[in-house]
C-alpha positions, 0 to 999 in steps of 0.5 A: 545608344552605343554605335560604332562607326563603319569606317572602325569595323572595317579597319578593324577586320583588316588588321585581323583583330578577333576580338568582337564579333559581328551579329546580323540580326536580319532574315536569313534571306537577306543576310544570305544576299548581303552582309559584312564579312565574318559576321553570322547570322543571328534571325531575331528580327521578327522577335525584336518586332514583336516579342523582345523576350524571346529574342533577348533568350535567343541572344543569352546563347552568344559568346559571353567574352569580347565585344559584340556588335549588332547589325542589320539594315538601317542600324535600328532593330540592331540597336535594339538588339544591342541594348536587349545584349547589355541587360544581360551584362554583355559589351554590344554596340552597334553597327551605325547605320547598318548595312546602309553605312557599311556601303558607304566605307571605301578602303584603298591601296597602292598597287605595284607597276612599273608606270611613272607614278603611282596606281591607287585602287579604291574598294568598297568593302559593302557593294564591291566595288572597284574604282583607280586613282592614277597620280603622276607627275602632279596630275591624278586621273579617277577610273569608276568615281563613286558616288562618295567623291570626298573620297577620292578629292582626300587621296589627290590631295595626300598626293598633292597632285591637280585632277587633269580628268575622270574616267568611267568605263561605260555607263553603270548599273548597279552604283551611281557613278561620282564622275559628273559631281567630281568634275562639277567640283574639281573643274575637269573633264568627264569621260565616256563613250557617247554610247553610254552619253544620253544627256550627261554631255561628258568629253567623250572618248573614242577607240584607239584615243590615247591620252595623257595624265602627266608621264603615263599614256592611256589608251581607249579600247572599245570593249562593248557587250556589257554595255553600247559605250564599254570601254577598257583603259590601257595604262601602257602594258602595266594595266588594263582597267576593264570595267565590267566587261571581264573580271577576274573569274567572270565576264559582263552580264549583257540583258542589261541595257535591253532590259532598262530599255536603253539598248535596241539590240537583244541579247544574243546580239550583246553576247556575240559582241562581248565576245568580240570584245573578249578578244581584243583583250586576249591579244594585248601584248604583255602581261598587264594587270586586270583591273576591273570595276567590281569584285563580287565578293568584299573586297579589300584591296589590293584586287589584282590580278595579272591577263596570265592568271585570268586567262587561267582561271577564268573559264568563260574568257577561254570559251569559244564564241558559241559556247559563250554567247548560249550560257550569257544568252541562256542562263541570266542570273537574278538582276541588280536592284534598282538597275534600271533608274541607275543605268537611267541616271548613268547615261543621263535620261533621269535625275534624282537626289542624293538622298535617292543614290544612297537608297539605290545602291543598297542591296550585293552586287550583279554585275558578273554573269555567273 
């Protein structure tokens, strides 16, 4: 079986290579929900299982020039498709581990700021997750780490920095945090608001608290609504790490914690609370970068926007209280896959294995209100 690593595909897409074609053989509904950018859907999923000859006939219509990379959920049926294509003379490979492998890809890039140090954005194109690493005077801080903590350890090593703290804006509902794992391996404190800690034993942060990493001050702004313990971390006047409170084109959902049985409030009260939190961010001085924890697409860093740009382009961010509350409480989009168990794991209520964590994260990101 001839395979190509997800990281290699990510690098080729980033370079803009056009000498290969990504062919996703899954059913159309699965493709529409979640797929590798630039891929095309050729739905031969059932045929590959039941009638390989019919699948081969459909696949024979693909262009013969250039390399073809087949994609499915875990790489199994896509490997069968690649075999059929090679039998017909195509140069065909399979995306290793399929969409499961794509979900593990991380890409990173430095952001332009006036901080006394470097701010690196880490993106996961397969899940829409964004995290950040701050480096200043030989110290490092990691914000919103994924469960694949080796990605952040490699960045710290690249910049020759010692980890002084890990920060989550809240207990996420769509990805398993690597905060605890990274804290244990690096012997550094894991920071989380107490309202989102139900057994984690994190180092708690409070509204108005100011921490330092090297020469950079980090201010804690309590911005609940999406989650009771949601905070925004202000890196001086240069950046606002807003978690799932504020996105570039949307705002956070308000029902996930209620539906997971973790909150005694209701959706309407959470929407009111979120409105107040958004007002706090709207009134911040300067024009900092707004750096959320997620992007609904397949992000390639840098994914950035200034606060002034977000005010201009984000309709929800500019709505009055009554309109926003009605919209958030009345039009609930599809929920993230497995969000209850992920949320429970991230607050410390439930333990999951690394294998379970991989499986729970698969699927599109849905933490923004639509």
